[in-house]
C-alpha positions as CSV (number, residue, x, y, z in Angstrom):
1,X,2.5,-28.6,17.1
2,X,1.1,-27.1,13.9
3,X,3.4,-25.3,11.5
4,X,3.4,-21.5,11.6
5,X,0.7,-19.6,9.7
6,X,2.0,-18.0,6.5
7,X,0.8,-14.4,6.3
8,X,0.2,-12.9,2.9
9,X,-0.1,-9.1,2.6
10,X,-2.0,-7.4,-0.2
11,X,-0.1,-4.2,-0.9
12,X,-1.1,-3.2,-4.4
13,X,-4.1,-0.9,-3.9
14,X,-4.4,2.8,-4.8
15,X,-6.4,4.4,-1.9
16,X,-7.7,7.4,-4.0
17,X,-10.2,8.5,-1.2
18,X,-7.2,9.5,0.9
19,X,-6.0,12.0,-1.8
20,X,-3.9,14.2,-1.7
21,X,-1.7,12.2,0.6
22,X,-2.4,8.8,-1.1
23,X,-1.9,8.8,-4.9
24,X,-1.2,6.2,-7.5
25,X,2.5,6.9,-7.4
26,X,2.6,6.1,-3.6
27,X,-0.6,4.8,-2.1
28,X,-1.9,4.8,1.5
29,X,-0.4,1.4,2.6
30,X,3.1,2.9,2.4
31,X,2.3,6.1,4.3
32,X,2.3,6.9,8.0
33,X,-1.3,7.9,8.4
34,X,-1.4,7.1,12.1
35,X,1.9,7.2,14.0
36,X,5.4,7.1,12.6
37,X,5.2,3.9,10.6
38,X,3.2,3.1,7.5
39,X,0.1,0.8,7.7
40,X,2.1,-1.8,5.7
41,X,4.9,-1.7,8.3
42,X,2.4,-2.0,11.2
43,X,0.8,-5.0,9.5
44,X,4.1,-6.7,9.2
45,X,4.9,-6.1,12.8
46,X,1.5,-7.6,13.9
47,X,2.6,-10.9,12.4
48,X,6.2,-10.8,13.7
49,X,5.4,-13.5,16.2
50,X,6.1,-17.2,16.8
51,X,2.6,-18.0,15.5
52,X,3.6,-16.8,12.0
53,X,6.1,-17.7,9.3
54,X,7.9,-15.0,7.3
55,X,5.3,-13.1,5.3
56,X,4.6,-13.1,1.5
57,X,3.9,-9.7,0.1
58,X,2.1,-9.2,-3.2
59,X,2.3,-5.8,-4.8
60,X,2.5,-4.1,-8.2
61,X,5.5,-3.5,-10.5
62,X,5.9,0.1,-9.2
63,X,6.1,-0.7,-5.5
64,X,8.2,-3.9,-5.0
65,X,11.4,-2.1,-4.1
66,X,9.5,0.2,-1.8
67,X,7.8,-2.8,-0.1
68,X,11.1,-4.6,0.5
69,X,12.8,-1.4,1.7
70,X,10.1,-0.6,4.3
71,X,10.2,-4.2,5.5
72,X,14.0,-4.0,5.9
73,X,13.6,-0.7,7.9
74,X,11.8,-2.6,10.6
75,X,13.8,-5.8,10.4
76,X,11.2,-8.1,8.8
77,X,12.2,-10.7,6.2
78,X,9.6,-10.8,3.4
79,X,9.1,-12.6,0.1
80,X,7.9,-10.0,-2.4
81,X,5.7,-11.2,-5.3
82,X,5.1,-8.8,-8.2
83,X,1.7,-8.9,-9.9
84,X,2.2,-7.6,-13.5
85,X,-1.1,-5.6,-13.4
86,X,-4.0,-5.0,-11.0
87,X,-6.5,-7.8,-11.0
88,X,-8.3,-7.2,-7.7
89,X,-8.0,-9.3,-4.5
90,X,-9.1,-12.6,-6.0
91,X,-6.1,-13.2,-8.3
92,X,-3.8,-11.5,-5.8
93,X,-4.8,-13.8,-2.9
94,X,-4.8,-16.9,-5.2
95,X,-1.3,-16.2,-6.5
96,X,0.2,-15.5,-3.1
97,X,-1.6,-18.6,-1.7
98,X,-0.1,-20.7,-4.5
99,X,3.4,-19.4,-3.6
100,X,2.7,-20.3,0.1
101,X,1.6,-23.8,-0.9
102,X,4.9,-24.2,-2.7
103,X,6.6,-23.3,0.5
104,X,4.5,-25.7,2.6
105,X,1.8,-28.0,1.0
106,X,-0.1,-28.1,4.3
107,X,0.2,-24.3,4.9
108,X,-2.4,-22.4,6.8
109,X,-2.6,-18.9,5.2
110,X,-3.6,-15.6,6.7
111,X,-4.6,-13.0,4.0
112,X,-4.3,-9.4,5.2
113,X,-4.9,-6.1,3.6
114,X,-1.7,-4.0,4.1
115,X,-3.6,-0.7,4.4
116,X,-5.8,-1.6,7.5
117,X,-5.3,-0.3,11.0
118,X,-5.7,-2.6,14.0
119,X,-5.0,-1.0,17.4
120,X,-4.8,-4.2,19.6
121,X,-2.2,-6.6,18.2
122,X,-2.7,-9.1,21.0
123,X,-6.4,-9.3,20.5
124,X,-5.8,-9.7,16.7
125,X,-3.5,-12.7,17.4
126,X,-6.0,-14.2,19.7
127,X,-8.6,-14.0,16.9
128,X,-6.2,-15.7,14.6
129,X,-5.7,-18.5,17.1
130,X,-9.5,-18.8,17.6
131,X,-10.1,-19.1,13.8
132,X,-7.3,-21.6,13.1
133,X,-9.3,-24.6,14.3
134,X,-12.1,-23.8,11.8
135,X,-9.5,-23.2,9.0
136,X,-7.8,-26.5,9.7
137,X,-11.2,-28.2,9.5
138,X,-11.6,-27.0,5.9
139,X,-13.4,-23.7,6.4
140,X,-12.4,-20.4,4.8
141,X,-12.6,-18.0,7.8
142,X,-13.2,-14.3,7.5
143,X,-12.7,-11.9,10.3
144,X,-15.8,-10.1,11.4
145,X,-15.5,-7.0,13.6
146,X,-18.0,-6.3,16.3
147,X,-19.6,-3.0,15.2
148,X,-19.3,0.1,17.4
149,X,-21.9,2.0,15.4
150,X,-24.1,1.5,12.2
151,X,-21.5,2.2,9.5
152,X,-22.7,2.4,5.9
153,X,-19.1,2.2,4.5
154,X,-18.7,-1.5,5.3
155,X,-20.2,-4.7,4.2
156,X,-21.8,-6.9,6.9
157,X,-21.8,-10.6,7.8
158,X,-24.5,-12.5,9.7
159,X,-23.0,-15.4,11.8
160,X,-24.8,-18.7,11.7
161,X,-24.3,-22.1,13.2
162,X,-21.4,-22.3,15.7
163,X,-18.5,-24.5,14.6
164,X,-14.9,-25.2,15.7
165,X,-12.9,-22.8,17.8
166,X,-15.6,-20.2,18.5
167,X,-16.1,-19.6,14.8
168,X,-19.5,-19.6,13.1
169,X,-20.7,-20.6,9.6
170,X,-21.6,-17.6,7.5
171,X,-25.4,-17.3,7.2
172,X,-25.3,-14.2,5.0
173,X,-23.0,-11.7,3.3
174,X,-24.5,-8.3,2.6
175,X,-23.2,-5.3,0.7
176,X,-22.9,-1.8,2.2
177,X,-26.3,-0.8,3.5
178,X,-28.1,2.5,4.0
179,X,-28.2,4.0,7.4
180,X,-31.5,2.5,8.6
181,X,-30.5,-1.0,7.4
182,X,-27.1,-0.7,9.1
183,X,-28.7,0.2,12.4
184,X,-30.9,-2.9,12.1
185,X,-28.0,-5.1,11.3
186,X,-26.1,-3.9,14.4
187,X,-29.2,-4.8,16.6
188,X,-29.5,-8.2,14.9
189,X,-25.9,-9.2,15.6
190,X,-24.3,-8.7,12.2
191,X,-20.5,-8.1,12.1
192,X,-18.5,-5.8,9.9
193,X,-16.7,-7.6,7.0
194,X,-13.0,-6.8,7.5
195,X,-11.8,-8.4,4.3
196,X,-9.1,-10.5,6.1
197,X,-9.1,-14.3,5.8
198,X,-7.6,-17.4,7.3
199,X,-7.7,-20.8,5.5
200,X,-5.7,-23.8,4.4
201,X,-3.9,-23.1,1.1
202,X,-5.2,-26.3,-0.5
203,X,-8.8,-25.5,0.5
204,X,-8.8,-22.0,-1.0
205,X,-7.2,-23.1,-4.2
206,X,-9.6,-26.1,-4.6
207,X,-12.6,-23.8,-4.1
208,X,-11.2,-21.3,-6.6
209,X,-10.8,-24.1,-9.2
210,X,-14.4,-25.3,-8.6
211,X,-16.0,-21.8,-8.6
212,X,-13.7,-19.8,-11.0
213,X,-11.9,-22.4,-13.2
214,X,-10.6,-19.9,-15.7
215,X,-9.1,-17.7,-12.9
216,X,-7.6,-20.7,-11.3
217,X,-6.0,-21.9,-14.5
218,X,-4.6,-18.4,-15.2
219,X,-3.1,-18.1,-11.7
220,X,-1.6,-21.6,-11.7
221,X,0.1,-20.8,-15.0
222,X,1.3,-17.4,-13.7
223,X,2.9,-18.9,-10.6
224,X,4.4,-21.9,-12.5
225,X,5.9,-19.4,-15.1
226,X,7.1,-17.0,-12.4
227,X,10.7,-15.8,-12.6
228,X,13.1,-14.6,-9.9
229,X,14.3,-11.1,-10.6
230,X,16.7,-9.3,-8.2
231,X,15.3,-11.3,-5.3
232,X,11.7,-10.7,-6.3
233,X,9.2,-13.3,-7.6
234,X,7.7,-11.9,-10.8
235,X,4.5,-13.6,-11.9
236,X,4.2,-14.5,-15.6
237,X,2.5,-11.5,-17.2
238,X,0.6,-13.2,-20.1
239,X,-0.9,-15.8,-17.8
240,X,-1.8,-13.4,-15.0
241,X,-3.5,-11.1,-17.5
242,X,-6.0,-13.9,-18.3
243,X,-7.3,-13.8,-14.7
244,X,-10.6,-12.0,-14.4
245,X,-10.7,-8.8,-12.3
246,X,-12.7,-10.0,-9.3
247,X,-12.5,-9.6,-5.5
248,X,-12.1,-12.7,-3.4
249,X,-15.6,-12.0,-2.0
250,X,-17.2,-12.3,-5.5
251,X,-14.9,-15.1,-6.7
252,X,-15.2,-17.4,-3.7
253,X,-16.6,-16.2,-0.4
254,X,-20.2,-15.4,-1.6
255,X,-20.4,-18.7,-3.4
256,X,-18.6,-21.3,-1.3
257,X,-20.3,-23.5,1.4
258,X,-17.1,-23.4,3.4
259,X,-17.3,-19.7,4.5
260,X,-17.0,-19.2,8.2
261,X,-16.6,-16.1,10.4
262,X,-14.7,-15.5,13.7
263,X,-15.5,-12.3,15.6
264,X,-12.6,-10.0,16.3
265,X,-12.9,-7.9,19.4
266,X,-10.3,-5.3,18.5
267,X,-10.5,-1.7,17.0
268,X,-10.2,-1.9,13.3
269,X,-10.5,0.4,10.3
270,X,-9.8,0.0,6.6
271,X,-9.0,3.7,6.5
272,X,-11.1,4.0,3.4
273,X,-11.6,7.8,3.6
274,X,-10.4,10.7,5.7
275,X,-13.4,10.6,8.0
276,X,-12.2,7.1,9.1
277,X,-9.3,8.8,11.0
278,X,-11.9,10.6,13.0
279,X,-13.1,7.3,14.3
280,X,-9.8,5.5,14.9
281,X,-7.4,8.3,16.1
282,X,-7.4,10.1,19.5
283,X,-9.0,13.5,19.5
284,X,-8.2,16.7,21.4
285,X,-10.5,18.5,23.8
286,X,-12.4,20.1,20.9
287,X,-12.9,16.8,19.2
288,X,-10.3,17.4,16.5
289,X,-7.8,15.0,14.9
290,X,-4.8,17.2,14.2
291,X,-1.7,15.8,12.5
292,X,1.4,17.8,11.5
293,X,2.1,21.6,12.0
294,X,-1.6,22.6,12.6
295,X,-3.0,25.5,14.7
296,X,-6.8,25.6,15.2
297,X,-8.9,28.2,17.0
298,X,-12.6,27.8,17.7
299,X,-12.5,24.7,15.6
300,X,-14.4,21.5,16.5
301,X,-14.8,17.9,15.2
302,X,-12.4,18.3,12.3
303,X,-9.7,16.2,10.7
304,X,-6.7,18.3,9.7
305,X,-3.6,16.7,8.2
306,X,-0.5,18.7,7.1
307,X,2.6,17.1,5.7
308,X,5.0,20.0,6.3
309,X,3.7,23.5,6.0
310,X,1.8,25.4,8.7
311,X,-2.0,25.0,8.3
312,X,-4.4,27.1,10.3
313,X,-8.1,27.1,10.9
314,X,-10.5,29.5,12.6
315,X,-14.2,29.0,13.4
316,X,-14.5,25.7,11.5
317,X,-16.6,22.6,12.3
318,X,-17.0,19.1,10.9
319,X,-14.5,19.5,8.1
320,X,-11.5,17.6,6.6
321,X,-8.6,19.8,5.7
322,X,-5.5,18.1,4.1
323,X,-2.4,20.1,3.1
324,X,0.6,18.8,1.1
325,X,3.4,20.5,-0.7
326,X,1.5,20.8,-3.9
327,X,-2.2,20.5,-3.1
328,X,-4.8,21.5,-0.5
329,X,-8.2,19.8,-0.1
330,X,-11.1,21.0,2.0
331,X,-14.3,18.9,2.3
332,X,-17.1,18.5,4.8
333,X,-16.5,15.4,6.9
334,X,-19.9,14.0,5.9
335,X,-18.8,14.1,2.3
336,X,-15.3,12.6,2.6
337,X,-16.4,9.5,0.5
338,X,-16.7,11.9,-2.5
339,X,-12.9,12.4,-2.7
340,X,-12.8,9.5,-5.1
341,X,-15.0,11.5,-7.6
342,X,-12.8,14.5,-7.1
343,X,-9.7,12.5,-8.0
344,X,-11.5,11.2,-11.1
345,X,-12.2,14.8,-12.1
346,X,-8.6,15.8,-11.6
347,X,-7.5,12.8,-13.8
348,X,-9.9,13.7,-16.5
349,X,-8.4,17.2,-16.5
350,X,-4.9,15.6,-16.7
351,X,-3.7,17.3,-13.5
352,X,-0.4,15.6,-12.5
353,X,-1.3,16.1,-8.9
354,X,-4.0,13.5,-9.2
355,X,-1.5,10.7,-9.5
356,X,2.0,12.0,-8.8
357,X,3.6,13.3,-5.7
358,X,6.2,16.1,-5.7
359,X,8.5,13.5,-4.2
360,X,9.1,10.6,-6.6
361,X,10.3,7.3,-5.2
362,X,12.7,5.1,-7.1
363,X,14.6,1.9,-6.3
364,X,17.8,3.9,-5.6
365,X,16.1,6.5,-3.3
366,X,13.9,9.5,-4.2
367,X,13.9,12.9,-5.8
368,X,11.8,15.9,-4.9
369,X,11.0,18.9,-7.1
370,X,11.9,22.2,-5.3
371,X,11.3,24.8,-8.0
372,X,10.5,25.0,-11.7
373,X,10.4,27.7,-14.3
374,X,10.1,28.0,-18.1
375,X,13.6,26.5,-18.9
376,X,14.8,25.2,-15.5
377,X,14.0,22.9,-12.7
378,X,15.6,22.4,-9.3
379,X,15.4,19.0,-7.6
380,X,16.7,17.4,-4.3
381,X,18.0,13.9,-4.9
382,X,18.7,11.4,-2.2
383,X,20.5,8.1,-3.0
384,X,20.5,5.3,-0.5
385,X,23.9,3.6,0.3
386,X,24.8,1.3,-2.5
387,X,22.1,2.9,-4.7
388,X,22.9,3.6,-8.4
389,X,20.9,5.5,-11.0
390,X,20.8,4.1,-14.5
391,X,23.4,4.9,-17.1
392,X,21.6,7.4,-19.2
393,X,21.5,10.5,-21.4
394,X,19.2,13.4,-22.1
395,X,18.3,14.9,-25.5
396,X,16.9,18.3,-24.3
397,X,18.6,19.2,-21.0
398,X,21.9,19.6,-19.2
399,X,22.3,19.1,-15.4
400,X,24.4,20.6,-12.6
401,X,24.9,18.5,-9.4
402,X,25.9,20.0,-6.1
403,X,26.7,17.4,-3.3
404,X,25.4,18.6,0.1
405,X,25.8,15.4,2.0
406,X,27.8,12.2,1.5
407,X,30.0,11.1,-1.4
408,X,29.0,10.7,-5.1
409,X,30.5,8.5,-7.7
410,X,29.8,10.3,-11.0
411,X,30.3,8.9,-14.5
412,X,30.4,11.3,-17.5
413,X,31.1,9.6,-20.8
414,X,34.4,7.8,-20.2
415,X,35.4,9.6,-17.0
416,X,34.5,8.4,-13.5
417,X,35.2,10.8,-10.6
418,X,34.4,11.1,-6.9
419,X,32.5,14.2,-5.8
420,X,32.5,15.2,-2.1
421,X,30.4,17.6,-0.1
422,X,30.4,21.2,-1.3
423,X,31.7,20.1,-4.7
424,X,29.8,20.1,-8.0
425,X,29.8,18.6,-11.4
426,X,28.3,19.6,-14.8
427,X,26.5,17.1,-17.0
428,X,26.4,18.5,-20.6
429,X,23.4,17.8,-22.8
430,X,23.6,14.5,-24.6
431,X,26.4,13.1,-22.5
432,X,26.2,9.6,-21.1
433,X,26.2,9.7,-17.3
434,X,25.5,7.9,-14.1
435,X,25.2,8.8,-10.4
436,X,26.0,6.3,-7.6
437,X,26.4,6.3,-3.8
438,X,29.4,4.2,-2.8
439,X,29.3,5.4,0.8
440,X,27.6,4.2,4.0
441,X,25.3,7.2,4.5
442,X,22.6,8.6,2.2
443,X,23.9,10.8,-0.6
444,X,22.1,14.1,-0.9
445,X,22.5,16.6,-3.7
446,X,20.8,19.5,-5.5
447,X,20.2,19.1,-9.2
448,X,19.7,22.1,-11.4
449,X,18.3,21.2,-14.9
450,X,18.3,23.6,-17.8
451,X,17.0,23.1,-21.2
452,X,14.0,23.2,-23.6
453,X,12.3,20.2,-22.2
454,X,12.5,18.9,-18.6
455,X,10.1,16.0,-18.4
456,X,11.0,12.7,-16.7
457,X,10.5,10.9,-20.1
458,X,13.6,12.7,-21.5
459,X,15.7,9.8,-20.2
460,X,17.4,7.3,-22.5
461,X,18.4,4.4,-20.3
462,X,21.5,2.5,-21.5
463,X,22.0,0.3,-18.5
464,X,20.1,-0.2,-15.3
465,X,20.9,-2.5,-12.4
466,X,17.2,-2.5,-11.5
467,X,16.1,-3.7,-15.0
468,X,13.7,-0.9,-15.7
469,X,12.7,-0.2,-19.3
């Protein structure tokens, strides 16, 4: 019996076309875009099966704690690999594959994007089983999706000669076509290119060495020089930085003679933009996709997403409306792809909403801005059980903490005290302090900051269990 397939999940992307919900500080793969779980969690659950080994997750230096926490929430054991900087899918897949080879020299590897939606897990697993014979025979198998319509947002694959297990050699890869070309591709039997792959680890790494020797050398050095840090595997940054910024398609798939494709007969979407939710999510009687507290009258064929506050529409058609606590976006559904350009404009204007959420996630929990004035800011802070903020001080502000749930352990200079619900503590400006949750339930408190400067960079860290700078 063959050994289980090792899944690797790519979880380091940004997803700017799903702004304002997806932002650099917390991108789409960690968000519940469809249902109650994030797409990352749903991807992990798809490979929680006897066919698969425990997954390897590769993500960036800002998301590794979050990736592990979300995996723990659903009871999945993962190995989290930290890529020091973004280098596209080529280096990411190569590094995770090298880690998988270290676990099992004969490993079959399944490379998955953590931000895709697949609605039929059984059909997905059947496709993996169908593609394994071709992968074991030395092919690098990509999953092609049978088109439901001529989409212009996807690349296409033309299947060629039939090989093992129902797979076909790839006759042709093509980039995103115009509408007329896409319609012709559907008639000619092309498949959508899903960007998910199945292969033997040794085959992929050998092809990378042949086709991209400099990238291969950099990745091998980054993995060999990797260090274990708080249970994470941190790739060597200097070596990883030498890897060129290329997708796995450009680096390997479009050059290799080992490319194969297996057709997946399941509903799939890369959720690349807001209009993708219109295709993948059930609609109401008026053709709308409504998520959150939304009321619509005489409204048809719209996508409306509200995080928390009531959002209402009257007499609207073919629109995308997204409402969060600090931003509202309205765009015709046909122009949803242009949100990326909107985010670029916001970044050029140095709008913090372009990249940051009002809720900021940290290894110990999260904080959320409630109100802000000229010399004050009010935050809600939640610390997970066992979580501990850094030992720190501020040069420009003092803080008042009021515990509303749980028990806090508070250090102020040389004094350590326990603060219970409905009790408060004052942190004078310049004092060395730390907040920790020694209890079994989340600690929730309200923080009131006062001072001449209230930015997050007014933190002098003296000690940090999470080893942040």
